[in-house]
Every structure is written in structure tokens, then in C-alpha cells.
C-alpha positions in Angstrom: -14.5 -11.6 -15.1 -12.7 -14.2 -17.2 -11.5 -11.5 -19.6 -10.9 -8.7 -17.1 -7.3 -8.2 -16.0 -5.8 -6.7 -12.9 -3.8 -4.2 -14.9 -7.1 -2.6 -16.1 -8.5 -2.1 -12.7 -5.6 -1.6 -10.3 -4.5 1.7 -9.0 -1.1 2.4 -10.6 1.8 3.8 -8.7 0.2 3.4 -5.3 1.4 5.3 -2.2 4.0 3.2 -0.5 6.2 3.5 2.5 9.6 2.2 3.6 10.2 -0.3 6.5 11.7 2.6 8.6 8.5 4.7 8.3 7.1 5.2 11.8 3.6 4.0 12.7 2.3 7.5 13.3 3.6 8.6 9.9 2.0 5.6 8.1 -1.3 6.2 10.0 -1.2 9.9 8.9 -0.6 8.9 5.3 -3.6 6.5 5.4 -5.8 9.2 6.9 -4.7 11.9 4.5 -5.1 9.7 1.4 -8.1 7.7 2.5 -6.5 4.3 2.2 -6.5 1.3 4.5 -3.3 -0.4 3.4 0.2 0.7 2.3 2.7 -1.5 0.5 6.1 -1.4 2.0 9.0 -1.2 -0.5 12.8 -1.3 -0.3 15.1 1.2 -2.0 14.6 -0.4 -5.4 10.8 -0.2 -5.1 10.6 -4.0 -4.6 7.7 -5.1 -2.4 8.8 -6.4 1.0 5.6 -6.1 3.0 2.2 -4.5 3.6 0.8 -2.7 6.5 -2.9 -2.1 7.1 -4.9 0.2 9.3 -5.8 -2.9 11.4 -2.0 -3.6 12.0 -1.6 0.0 13.2 -4.6 -0.2 15.5 -3.3 -3.4 17.0 0.0 -1.8 17.7 -1.4 1.1 19.7 -1.1 0.8 23.4 -4.0 0.0 25.6 -5.6 2.7 27.7 -4.7 0.7 30.8 -1.1 2.0 30.8 0.8 3.8 33.6 2.8 5.8 31.0 2.2 9.5 30.7 0.9 10.8 27.4 4.4 12.2 26.5 6.1 8.9 27.3 3.5 7.1 25.2 3.9 9.4 22.3 7.6 9.1 22.4 7.4 5.3 22.3 4.8 5.3 19.5 7.1 7.5 17.5 9.9 5.0 17.8 7.7 2.1 16.4 8.6 1.3 12.8 6.5 -0.2 10.1 8.9 -3.1 9.7 7.9 -4.4 13.2 4.2 -4.6 12.4 3.9 -5.2 8.6 3.1 -8.5 7.0 6.4 -9.4 5.3 6.4 -11.1 1.9 2.7 -10.5 1.2 0.6 -12.2 -1.4 0.8 -10.2 -4.5 -0.8 -10.1 -7.9 0.7 -9.7 -11.4 -0.7 -7.2 -13.9 -1.7 -10.0 -16.3 -3.6 -12.0 -13.7 -7.4 -12.2 -14.2 -9.7 -10.4 -11.8 -11.2 -13.9 -11.1 -7.8 -15.2 -9.9 -7.1 -12.1 -7.9 -10.5 -12.3 -6.3 -10.0 -15.9 -5.4 -6.6 -15.1 -3.7 -8.3 -12.4 -1.7 -11.2 -14.6 -0.7 -9.1 -17.6 0.2 -6.6 -15.6 2.3 -9.3 -13.2 3.7 -7.5 -10.1 2.6 -9.0 -6.9 1.2 -6.3 -6.0 -1.3 -3.3 -7.2 -3.2 -0.1 -5.2 -4.2 0.6 -5.7 -7.9 4.2 -6.4 -8.9 6.1 -6.8 -12.1 8.6 -9.6 -12.9 11.3 -8.0 -10.8 8.9 -7.8 -7.9 8.8 -4.1 -8.1 5.5 -2.4 -7.0 3.4 -1.2 -10.0 0.0 -1.1 -8.5 -2.6 -2.2 -6.0 -6.0 -3.8 -6.4 -8.6 -3.8 -3.7 -12.0 -5.3 -3.1 -13.4 -1.8 -3.9 -11.8 -1.9 -7.3 -13.3 -5.3 -8.0 -16.7 -4.2 -6.7 -16.6 -1.2 -9.0 -15.7 -3.4 -12.0 -18.7 -5.8 -11.2 -21.1 -2.9 -10.8 -19.9 -1.1 -14.0 -20.1 -4.5 -15.9 -23.7 -5.0 -14.6 -24.7 -1.5 -15.7 -23.2 -2.2 -19.2 -25.1 -5.5 -19.5 -28.3 -3.8 -18.3 -27.9 -1.0 -20.9 -27.3 -3.5 -23.7 -30.4 -5.6 -22.7 -32.8 -2.6 -22.7 -33.9 -1.7 -26.2 -33.5 2.0 -27.0 -36.6 3.6 -28.6 
């Protein structure tokens, strides 16, 4: 992992949302795309936050409410990502090693890191799944090299 870099394993040009995206919209994007986190960017594609599936779940109202389903849906549609995102999230740089990115994720107990360039513009995202894939592929490669071919 010393010689593996974030830029080689990140997902480039990840799906992102603005701070004014509603929670139901963000949730639908996550469901449709099969992702658990969305970077939040401003008009210049600079990273300003991140929202996770857990953040959205926590924002949903409890079933012990006296509101009607219509009132509840109206209120949910008024909730914006900016009110529930983690602002100024920890981010990785493309040239960071996978070991350093993994350490950040482990220390801060997070499952993914947005990847930004020098202008803090979003260029990718790296998740625990990407790192796990890298480890597995590396192990297969090492195993293939260790077994003599007849």
C-alpha cells in the first residue's frame, strides 16, 4: 500500500449535490446510483460538505408524530442538504497514499473521503470498498506470482 495512490483507486467525477438539494432528492440519488454518501459542492465545484445515508435517516421524522402523511411529506421536501451535511469534511488529495487515506478513515471512523485538487475542487471519491478491492486484487496478484506455472 506504500506505493498505491488515491488517484489510482478513486472514483473520478463522483455524483455530487448542491447544498440546496432537498433530502428526498439526495436520498433518491443515493438509491438510484447505489451510493451511501454524496459530496456537496458549491457553484465552482469546490467541496463544502458531505451527506451520508445515515445523515438522511437521522433527519427523517419519528413514527410518533401527530402530522398527517401530507404534512410530513411537505416538511421533508423543505429540508435541505445544507442543514444535515457535515460541513468542511476531511478530504484526500489524489497524490496521497492509500495507507494515509486508510489511516484518516480509520482514525475518524468514516467510510469514504472526497478527493480534491489544490483549488479544493472535487475530483473523486475513495471509499472503504475501493480500498478493500485494491487489497484483494493485490493479494490475488501476489498469490498468482507465488504459484509456479507448469
